[in-house]
C-alpha positions in Angstrom: -222.9 45.4 -142.5 -219.8 47.3 -143.7 -220.4 50.0 -141.2 -220.6 47.5 -138.4 -217.2 45.9 -139.5 -215.6 49.4 -139.6 -217.0 50.2 -136.2 -215.6 46.9 -134.8 -212.3 47.6 -136.5 -212.1 51.0 -134.9 -213.1 49.8 -131.4 -211.7 46.2 -131.2 -209.3 45.5 -134.0 -207.5 42.5 -132.4 -210.7 40.3 -131.9 -211.7 41.2 -135.5 -208.4 40.1 -136.8 -208.5 36.9 -134.8 -212.0 36.0 -136.0 -211.0 36.7 -139.7 -207.9 34.6 -139.3 -210.0 31.8 -137.7 -212.5 31.9 -140.6 -209.7 31.7 -143.1 -208.0 28.8 -141.3 -211.4 27.0 -141.1 -212.0 27.4 -144.8 -208.5 26.2 -145.6 -208.9 23.1 -143.3 -212.3 22.2 -144.8 -211.1 22.4 -148.4 -207.6 20.9 -147.8 -207.0 17.7 -149.9 -204.9 15.9 -147.3 -202.1 16.1 -144.8 -199.4 17.0 -147.3 -196.0 15.9 -146.3 -196.4 15.4 -142.5 -193.4 13.2 -142.2 -190.8 15.3 -144.0 -188.8 15.8 -140.8 -187.8 12.1 -140.8 -185.9 12.6 -144.0 -183.5 14.9 -142.3 -183.0 12.5 -139.4 -182.5 9.5 -141.7 -179.8 11.2 -143.8 -177.9 12.4 -140.7 -178.0 9.0 -139.0 -176.9 7.2 -142.2 -174.0 9.7 -142.4 -173.0 8.8 -138.8 -173.4 5.1 -139.6 -171.4 5.4 -142.8 -174.3 3.8 -144.7 -176.0 4.6 -147.9 -179.6 5.9 -147.2 -181.3 6.3 -150.5 -177.9 6.5 -152.3 -177.4 10.1 -151.3 -173.8 9.9 -149.9 -170.9 10.1 -152.3 -169.3 6.7 -152.7 -166.1 7.6 -150.9 -167.8 8.6 -147.7 -170.0 5.5 -147.5 -167.0 3.1 -147.4 -165.3 4.5 -144.3 
């Protein structure tokens, strides 16, 4: 088995790397506990838009900037 992997590595390293990466990704996807933070990018948009609107989104702006 090890000799076949070494032979494949010597002859075709890219397909071997891709297969190894796919197996790792598949194992990670199977054992993942959830999506994680899939909507984090909206936090950046909310903060920027509230700054433009001079509003307090989640109380993150200093009080002087929110009253303009």
